[in-house]
C-alpha positions, 0 to 999 in steps of 0.5 A: 559774160554775166558781169560784163554784158549784163552788168550784174553785180554783187559782192558774191559774184567773184571770179572764184564763185563763178569759176565752175560756170565759166565756159572757158573753164568748162571747155578745158575738160572737153575730149571731143572734136570741137567747132566754134563758129562766131560772127565778128560783128556779134554785139551780144556775145563778142567774138573775143569770147569764142577766141577765149573758148578756143584757146582754153580747149585742150591741145589734145582735142581737134579744134577749129575756130571759124570767124565770119567777117561782118556776121552778127549774133542774129544774122550769122545763118544768112552767111550760108557758105561761110557758116554751112561749109565749115559745119558740113566739113566738120560733120563729115570728118567726124561722123 
């Protein structure tokens, strides 16, 4: 994200040097149920990032990805049903 979205470049910023900070690598260690909610029109953090996280979660973890059609980064909460229903279901299931 740092290099793609913010165009930060340096010879010291390589995939290997950023690996320990990379969310897709970090989620591989998750051991708890995980819900990812993302808008398909998010231009700040593309929803492909949420798909990458979901794919990298261990198969042993209960996981769910919810993509909200037409939701962006700053208006996703206005999609009440699409956002809060899966969130509520997830919380109820794992409380």
